[in-house]
C-alpha positions as CSV (number, residue, x, y, z in Angstrom):
1,X,-105.6,-32.8,-278.0
2,X,-107.9,-35.3,-279.8
3,X,-107.6,-39.0,-279.1
4,X,-105.9,-41.0,-281.7
5,X,-107.7,-44.2,-282.6
6,X,-105.3,-46.9,-283.7
7,X,-106.3,-49.4,-286.3
8,X,-104.3,-52.5,-287.0
9,X,-102.4,-50.7,-289.7
10,X,-101.4,-47.8,-287.4
11,X,-99.8,-50.0,-284.8
12,X,-96.4,-50.6,-286.3
13,X,-94.7,-51.8,-283.1
14,X,-97.2,-54.6,-282.3
15,X,-98.6,-57.7,-283.7
16,X,-98.1,-56.7,-287.4
17,X,-94.4,-57.1,-287.0
18,X,-94.6,-59.8,-284.3
19,X,-97.5,-62.1,-285.1
20,X,-96.0,-64.9,-283.0
21,X,-96.9,-62.8,-279.9
22,X,-100.7,-63.1,-280.5
23,X,-102.4,-65.4,-278.0
24,X,-105.3,-66.5,-280.1
25,X,-106.8,-68.9,-277.5
26,X,-107.1,-66.3,-274.7
27,X,-105.5,-66.3,-271.3
28,X,-104.1,-69.7,-270.4
29,X,-105.5,-70.7,-267.0
30,X,-104.4,-73.6,-265.0
31,X,-107.5,-75.2,-263.5
32,X,-107.3,-77.8,-260.8
33,X,-108.9,-80.3,-263.2
34,X,-106.2,-79.6,-265.8
35,X,-103.5,-80.1,-263.3
36,X,-105.1,-83.3,-262.2
37,X,-105.3,-84.5,-265.8
38,X,-101.6,-83.6,-266.4
39,X,-100.6,-85.5,-263.3
40,X,-102.7,-88.5,-264.3
41,X,-101.0,-88.5,-267.7
42,X,-97.6,-88.6,-266.0
43,X,-98.7,-91.6,-263.9
44,X,-99.0,-89.7,-260.6
45,X,-101.6,-91.4,-258.4
46,X,-103.3,-89.8,-255.4
47,X,-102.2,-90.9,-252.0
48,X,-105.0,-92.6,-250.0
49,X,-105.8,-91.8,-246.4
50,X,-104.5,-95.3,-245.5
51,X,-101.2,-94.7,-247.2
52,X,-100.7,-91.4,-245.5
53,X,-101.5,-92.9,-242.1
54,X,-99.1,-95.8,-242.8
55,X,-96.3,-93.5,-243.8
56,X,-96.8,-91.3,-240.7
57,X,-96.6,-94.2,-238.4
58,X,-93.5,-95.6,-240.2
59,X,-91.7,-92.3,-240.0
60,X,-92.0,-92.5,-236.2
61,X,-89.8,-95.6,-236.3
62,X,-87.0,-94.1,-238.4
63,X,-83.6,-93.1,-237.0
64,X,-82.3,-89.5,-237.3
65,X,-79.9,-90.6,-240.0
66,X,-82.7,-92.2,-242.0
67,X,-84.9,-89.1,-241.6
68,X,-82.0,-86.9,-242.8
69,X,-81.5,-89.0,-245.9
70,X,-85.2,-88.8,-246.8
71,X,-85.3,-85.0,-246.2
72,X,-82.4,-84.5,-248.6
73,X,-83.5,-87.0,-251.3
74,X,-85.0,-84.9,-254.1
75,X,-86.6,-88.0,-255.6
76,X,-88.8,-88.5,-252.5
77,X,-92.4,-87.1,-252.6
78,X,-92.6,-83.7,-251.0
79,X,-94.8,-85.0,-248.2
80,X,-92.1,-87.3,-247.0
81,X,-89.4,-84.7,-247.2
82,X,-91.5,-82.1,-245.3
83,X,-92.5,-84.6,-242.6
84,X,-88.9,-85.8,-242.2
85,X,-87.7,-82.2,-241.9
86,X,-90.4,-81.3,-239.4
87,X,-89.5,-84.3,-237.2
88,X,-85.8,-83.4,-237.2
89,X,-86.5,-79.8,-236.4
90,X,-86.6,-78.2,-232.9
91,X,-90.3,-78.8,-232.8
92,X,-90.0,-82.5,-233.3
93,X,-92.1,-83.5,-230.3
94,X,-95.0,-81.3,-231.5
95,X,-94.8,-82.7,-235.0
96,X,-94.8,-86.2,-233.6
97,X,-97.9,-85.4,-231.6
98,X,-99.6,-84.0,-234.7
99,X,-98.7,-87.1,-236.7
100,X,-100.1,-89.4,-234.0
101,X,-103.3,-87.3,-233.8
102,X,-103.7,-87.6,-237.6
103,X,-102.8,-91.3,-237.8
104,X,-104.4,-92.7,-234.7
105,X,-106.7,-90.0,-233.4
106,X,-106.7,-88.0,-230.2
107,X,-107.1,-89.7,-226.9
108,X,-110.6,-89.9,-225.6
109,X,-111.2,-87.5,-222.7
110,X,-114.3,-87.7,-220.6
111,X,-115.5,-84.4,-219.1
112,X,-118.4,-84.1,-216.5
113,X,-120.0,-80.7,-217.1
114,X,-123.2,-81.0,-215.1
115,X,-123.5,-83.8,-212.5
116,X,-120.5,-83.4,-210.3
117,X,-119.9,-87.2,-210.7
118,X,-123.5,-88.3,-209.9
119,X,-125.6,-90.4,-212.2
120,X,-128.0,-88.5,-214.5
121,X,-131.6,-89.5,-213.9
122,X,-133.5,-89.9,-217.2
123,X,-136.6,-87.7,-217.7
124,X,-139.7,-89.8,-218.1
125,X,-142.4,-88.5,-220.4
126,X,-145.8,-90.3,-220.3
127,X,-148.2,-89.8,-223.2
128,X,-151.9,-90.4,-222.6
129,X,-154.5,-91.0,-225.2
130,X,-156.9,-88.1,-225.8
131,X,-160.4,-88.7,-224.7
132,X,-162.9,-89.2,-227.4
133,X,-165.8,-86.7,-227.1
């Protein structure tokens, strides 16, 4: 059987009867830059590192009741709701440790790999001038 080549006139079920279905601009892709622009146009500002740190540390001082209110409030930013839910969950202690690590940083740990507690002696390198011939 020969292949039938459809021209625009032959396709009676497509765009001739439904021209509103034609996407003349191509595939609509959501790029990160376009999402950022949309959010800016809506007045949504990016959270700074300081604001995130501050909110993490404040969450640690909230009561369970206050955390529950935040987690259920659909007007809260998602970060607040997710963090509140995580603190309330069964893994609350682990979440608090992670929040503290992010906000304050991990505690310094000193590890002695080589000297068994003895002081390391510096290596002294002496350079001499080459003799002129």
